[in-house]
Each structure stands twice: as structure tokens, then as C-alpha cells.
N, C-alpha and C positions, 0 to 999 in steps of 0.2 A: 485518575487513570481511566481511559476509555479504550475498549477493544484491544486490551493488552499493552497499550502504549500511553505515555504521557501525552496530554492534549493541551494546546494553547489556542484560545479564541480571542482575536483582536477585532473590535468593531468600532469604526469611526462614527462618533456622534449617535450611537444607538441608545435607545432607552433601556431601562432596566428590564422591562418585559421581554425585549428582544434577546438580551443576554440569557435570561432565565429559560427562554424557549430553546436557545441553542444548546445549553447544557442538558436540558431534559431530552432534546431530540437525539443527542448522541447516546444517551442511555437507552432511549427507545429503540434506536437502530441496533445497538448491541444486543438487546433482548430478542430482537428478531433474527439477527444474522449469526450469532455466535455458535460455533460447534461445541464449545465447552459447557454451555448451559443446557441441561437436559430438557428444560421446559421452553427452550427457544423454538421459534417456528421452523428454523432450519433443521433442528434436531428432529422435530416431528416429521418433516418431509423425508429425511433420511430413513427414519423408522418405517415409513410408508412405501419403501421401494417395492416395485412390482404392482402397485395400485395407483390409481389416479388420485392426485392430491390438489385441492383448491388453495392457491396461494393468495395472500394479501397483496395489495399493490406494492407495498414496501419490499417484500421478499421477491416478488416477480421482477421488480426493477433491477435488483442486484443479481439475480440469477440470469436475467437476459444480458446484463453486462458481461458476466462470466462466459456465457455461451458465445456472445459476439467476439470476445477476445480470443476464444479458442479458434473461431473461424478466421479472424484477421491474422493470427500468428501461425496458422497451419498446425495447430495442436501443441505448439510449444508452451502456451499457457493452457493448463488443463485443471479444471476445478475438481476432477474426479480422483485426485491424489489423496483424498480424505483418509481412507482406510490405511494407505501406505504410511502416512504420517504417524498414525497410531501404532502400526507395527514396528516402526523405527524408534518409538519411544516418546513421540511428542503427543501425549495423550491427555494433557491438562494444560492450563495456562502456564506460560513459561516461567512466571515468578514462582510457581510451586513445583517445577520440574526437577527431577534428580539429574544433575549434570554429569554424573559419572555412573552410568548404568552398566549392569552386567547382563549376560545372556547372549545367545547367538543372534546374528543378524539374519533376517529373512533373505532368501535368494532373490536376485534381480528378477523383476517381472514388470511388464508393460502395464500402465494404468488402463482402466476400462475405456476411457475416452467418452466423448459426449455424443457420438453418433447414435447411440441407442436411446437417448433421452427424447421423450415425446412432449410436445407443447400443444395445447388446445385451449385458446382463450386464456382464462384465469387458471387453467389446470395444467398439471405437469405429471408425468409418470417416469420415474427412474427405473431402469432395469434392475432386476434382482442382483445383488452384489455390487451395486453402484451407490456411492454416497458423495455428496458435494461438500467441498470446503470453500468458503467465501473469503478466507484469509488473504487471498491474493488480489482481491478487488474491493473488499468491504470498507477498509479505511479510506481508500480513495473516493469511493462512492459517498461515504459519510461526509468527507470534507467538502465535496461538491454540494451536497444537499444543504449542509449548514451554512456554507459561505453564501450561496445564492439565496437561501432563505432569510439570512440576515439583511441582505439588500432589499428584499421584498418587504421586510418589516421595518424599514426606515433607516438602516445604517447607510452612511455615505460610502464607506469602504469596509471590506472585511478580509481578514486573513485567518484561515483555520489550518492548524498544523496537528496532524495525528501521526506521531512517530516520524517517519521520514517522508510522509505525504503532506504536501503543502498546497493549498488552493487559495488564491486571492481573487476577489471579485469586487465590482463596483469601481469607483474612482480611486486614484492613488493618492496617498497622503501628501506627497511632495511632487516633484517634477520628474515623471518618467516611470515610476513603479516601485515595487518592493525589492530591495536588494537582498538576495538570499545567498549567504556564504555556503559553499559546499566544502565540508571537511574532507581531508584525505582519509579514506577508510583504513589506511595502514598506520596513520598517525593523527589522532584526533586533535592534537595541538597545532596542526598545520592545515591551512586551507588550500584547496585547489584553486579557488577564486570565488567570485561573486557573480550571480546571474540576476539581471534586472527583469522582474516579472510583473505583468499587469494583466488582470482578468484572465488568468491561466493557472497552470499548476507546474510544480516541479516535484518529482518523486524519486526516491532512491530505493533500489533493491540490492542487498548485500549479504554475503555469506558470513560477514563479521558479527552479525547479530543473530540471536537465537541459535546458538551452537551448543552441542553437548557431546559426550562420548558414549559409545555403546560397544562393549567388548573390545575396548582399547582403540576404537576407530572414531575419528571426529565426524559427527553428524551435523547437519544444519537443515533448516526448514524449507529450502528451495529444492523441490524434488523434480528430477528429470523424468517426465512421463514415459520416456522410451525405455528406462531401466527400472523405475520405481525406487531409485537411490538418490541421495543428495547429488546435485549437479557438480561435476568436476570438469570444467571446461577452460581452466586457466583464467577465468574472470572473477575478480574479487567483488566488484560492485558495478552497477549501471545506474546512471543518473539520467532521467528523461524529463523533457518538458513537453506539455501537450495542453490543448484547451481544457480538457477535463482530467481530474486526478485519477478517476477509475481507469481511463484509457492509458495514462502515463504509467500507472502502477502495473497494469497487465503487460505492457510492452517492456517495461524495465525488467520484470521477472523473465519474460520470454527471451529477451536478448541475452540475459545472463545464462540461461539454460542452453541457448543455441550456440554460444561461444563468440569469441571476438570477431571472426570474419563473418560468419552467418548472421550473428546478431546485428552487426553494423549494416549488413545488406538488408536485413529485415526492417530496421528503423529507416534507412534511406528510402526504401521502396514505399513505405507508408507516409513519408514526408514528416517524420517525427524527429525532433532534435534530441541529442543526448551525448553522453560521454561514457565510454566503456573503459573501466579501470581494471587492469590485469593484476594477477597475483605477482607479476614481476615488476609492479609499480608503474607500468606504462599507462598512459591516458590517451585514448583515441577519441577524437570528436567525430560525430557523424556529419553528413553533408548539411543537415538542417539545424545543426547546433547553433544557438544564439551566442553572442559574444560573452566571454567570461572575463571579468575584470579582476584586478588584484586587490581592490579594496572596496568597501561599501560606501565610501565617501559620506555624504550627508543623507543618503536615502534611508528610509525606515528599513529595519533589518529583522529578519527572522532567521535564526541560526538552525541549520539542518546538520545534525551531528549523529554519530553512530553509537554513543554511549547512553545507557539507560540509568539515570540516577535513581538510587534506592528510595523508595517511599514517595515517588512523584505522584502528584494528584492532578486532576483536571483543573486548569486555571483559566478563568474568564477575565478578560480585561475590557473596560470601556474607555476609549480614548477619544480625544479631539481629532478632527480630520487632519489637522496639520501638526499635532503635537507629538506623534509617536516617533521614536527613534529605534528602539530595540526591544525585542521580546527575549525572555530567558531561553537558554538552550533547550531544545526539545530532542528527546531521543528518537 
């Protein structure tokens, strides 16, 4: 388990040292970015609100990705929903969360936003009352770091899957790329299709995962920064492809929050491919969406699904460059 999600690492022709590095790197990144660990660097930054804080290169890279995504999505992606998630009941790792909570809901309130955050070289200052959550970008950034790092350490090809965030790098095991089936978020036994991916990412954001009830009302972890409440836009899931997983992760969440029409407009304007899946089971492809086929054929496959198997652990696989066919389902 890494960053609250099962993880699969596949590296073509990589040595054992490279695999060990990848596993340890995921753990190191989680220790830096997790809001659930009191001794993480992110938690230290949030406690320092109102004062200048010197960040490590690792934290600075993730924070800058989050700030860039806020800019690119006109604030639909907002890392300052940290406190709101806690107020709504998401105050610990989801595996330990009480899924049927009691107590009144807080009134709707706009999130602080990023405009008051100051950056100066390695330093950052958060306004008083502002805390950052990197849950909307951390898994994607981690997948990017590990996949490209494996290539630098001798792997011919790499595929890293952290929950619904998948990044592939290097050469492809067969002819054309990794064929990634996308499950129907309404019915995990049915696939919407398969997307052929090479040296890029495919990421899913969905309200079907990390959901709980509070005072009889269904909550989920995708917070609309305009209201401070779980997004209710008629969108059930958004699947996005992009060169980097952190970029895809942020735009997938932003498009879900924006809604079907505005979300598609946002993705099209950014030149990002994707599919917007409505609560009414509709599936709308964006202008830049790649072809989605009905079967994985002979291409190596990593399944992108919406279920979290109990007791899943991080799994590392070392494979021959042309021997891979399928990785186990990843939540």
C-alpha cells in the first residue's frame, strides 16, 4: 500500500537494485507529502502557516505542481481544501475512516484559494488559516518520479500504477504501447474500452471511491472549492490522458468539479484528451481523446479499476522487455 492506494510497479529488464529503489522512493515520497502523517514535511508546512517555511526539493516540486494546476484550471483544482476535508470527516487514512458518521455538516464555504500563498526560492509562506492537501496531485507526481527514475536506472520500460494513476515510460514491451482497460465506474465488471499508452499517463478521478456518509448524506473526497462541499455536477468519473500523471490527475479532478460542459471545454482548451462519464451513464469524449478499443488484444495490460481490494500491498514486478502480458488489477 502506498499513498492510501495499492501500487504496482512493472519494470522491463530492470535490476533488483532499481526495483528496490522504486519501492523505497514511493515510501519516501509518502513520508514527505502525506497529510495523514504528523511528522511529514507537508504537515510541518501546514503547521507553519503565517511564517516562511523552507521546503525540500521533493516537497517544493509537488507544491509547485499543485499551484500550477490551480492556475491552469482557473481554480477548479484547489489544494487549499485541506481543512474542509477534515471538517467533512475525512480526517484520517480512508482505510480507518468511519464510513457512517454522525454530527451536523458545516455550512458551505469557499476554500481559501492559492492567491495568498507566497513563494521565494526554496521558501513558501501560507496565509494563516490556509493548509495544503497534496492528495489531488501526489500520486500522479509519485508515478512520474518512479517511472522515469526506473528508466534512468536501466529499465527498458516501466509502468507504475498508484490507484487510478498510471504512468508508463521508456520503450513499450510490444508493438505500440501498454493497453490499459478502463472499467465502467458504474459496473466494474464491464469495461468502457482500452487505451493504448506509450510514454504518457492515464488517470481517473471518480466519486465512486472514498465515499462515506455524514448525518445521512453521502460524502466523497472531491471537494468543489466554490462551495467547500463534495462536487455535485452530474459527473461520476473523468478519465484523462496526458504526458505527465500529475497533470492528468489535476485536470481529471478539475473537470469533474467543473461539470460535463465546462469540464469538457477546459480539457479541450488545454489540448488534453479524456472521457467524462456522467451519473446518467453517458460517456463523452473530449476533442483530444485517443482511440478507445474494445479489447486489449496482445498488448501488455494494466487494469485500471475502481475497487480497492482489502489488504492490498505494494507489489513490485521485474519482467522481461517482451514477456509481460498483464498486471493484477489495481484499485
